[in-house]
N, C-alpha and C positions, 0 to 999 in steps of 0.2 A: 093550107092549110093545118094545121096542125091538129088535132083531133082533143079533145081535153077529157086527161086519163078521171076514169070511172070510178065511184068506190062496191062497198056492197051496199045494200039497201035499207037501210037503222043504223047508221054511227059511218064516222071518221077511224073506226081498229080493226083491225082484221077480222077476219072470222075459227073460230079458235075450228082447230084442224090438227087430224090426226097427225103427230111429227114419228117417223120411224129413225131410228141409227142409218148414219150413214157408210157401209158393208160395202157391199158394192161395187162401187165409184167412188174412185181416185177424189177423198178427204180434201184434197188445195180448188175442188173446180165448185162453182159454183153461179152464183145470181146473189150480188148482196144484197143487203138489205133496203129498198127505196129503188132498186134494179124496176124499171117498166118495162110490161112484157105484153103484151098485144096477143088479145085474145078473140075470139071468136065476139066478148061484149064492151068490147075497146080495150087502151089500154087501162090495167091498172098493177102496181108495184105487186109485186112478187109475190111478200110477207101477207095478202091479199086474197092469195088463188087458195083454190082447196082440189080437193084430189074430184074428174067429174071435170071440173072446166074444160072446156074446147080451150085447145093454145093454137095461135095458128103458124102453122110450119112452113120452113120456102122449100122441104123437099114432097111433104103428102099432101101442104093450103089446111088443113086442119088434125090437127089429133087432144086425142082424149086422155088429159092429166093423169095417171094411177096414182105416187105416191107422191108426197113431195119429202125430206128428208132437213133435218134445219141441223144445224148444230154452230158449236161459235168458235172456233179457233184460231192460233197466230200461225199464222201463213204470210207468203210475199206479197206483194199484191200490185198493184201497174196503175200510173194514172192514164186513162186518155180524155185530153181535151178537145173540145167541140169543134165538126170542124173537120178534124188532122187526120181521116181518111177517105175524105170524099166528101161532096158540099151536105151538111148538114148528116156523114156520120161521125161521134152517132151526132145524136142535139142536141144533147148537154155536156157539158162532164162526166163522165165516165171509172169506177173505180171496178176493177177488174185482180180476181185471183190470176196472180202469172200465171198459174198452170188453164187458165181457161181458156178451150179453143175457140178462135177466131175465125169465119166465111171471110177469106180475100179473097177478090175475085176480079181484079183491076191491075194492072201495071203490077203494083207492087206481088201477085201471084205468078206473072210473066220472067220479072227482075231480080226476083229471088229463088222461087221456085221450074219456073221455065213453064210455069202450067196457067192453064188459064183462069184454077182457082184450087185455095189453098185452105185445106186449115188448121191452123197457128194458133199455137202456143200466145199468148199476150204475148209472156216476156221476150220474141222470135222479133217486132217491132219496135220494140222500146231506140228510141233517136236521144233522145236528152235533152229535148224542150218539149214536144207537143206528147212522146209517151215518154212518160218517167218510171225511172220503178220508184217505188214507194217505202220497199225494203221491208220486212215485218209487223204485221200490225196483227192487231188482235178486230176480228171480223167476225160476224155475221151472214152465213149462208147458206142458201136454201136452193133444197141438187132436185129437178123436175126428174118423175119421171115417167117416162109413159111406154107403153108394149112394146116401142122397140127404140132408133133413136135417134132425133131426131135433130137438122137446124130451126131456131126458135129464131123470133122477131125481139130481140131484147135493149132495152138502151139507145133505145137506135140503129143495133149494129146486127148481125145476126150469127150467132152463139150454139154452141151444140151443148145440145141436154143431158148426154149422155157420154160415157165413157167410151163405152164402145162405137164403131169409125158406121160414119151415117156410108147405105152403099156409094157404090161410084166417088167417092173422095176417100184419100188418105191422109192421117195429118203430115205436113208438113216438114214440123221441128217438133 
């Protein structure tokens, strides 16, 4: 059973939070508005997150969100159909920046990179049918910043939340 998406008390609109310029992270990565992120308070749309929120991560269990950089830019995006990366992975259709790193840890990692797991740019997974290149679009991106690099559960996938490489994982593409 899938948990219900939670919001903040007092309404359906995101809480205001400081927005920092995306200067130290690649501007073409991040989470598209509406992407659901798994937090200690349940599933939450990325635009509802605030500094201090506790986000569930694959590599450390939980990490406290330090800052969020939000920007709207024209970038190349990829559409990933629900279930195309495994049973319920992602659990619904998902739009990602082409440069967003996705953790794969199934037969794809072995077949494509001869590794048990790999961080792969979304564009490296394009197959033209289930994972498609949507070209350039104007997209609002939310870049989550933590004290260190992490793999977060977002949109039903495991996605890199910072430009630095997570210890023990090196980008495959």
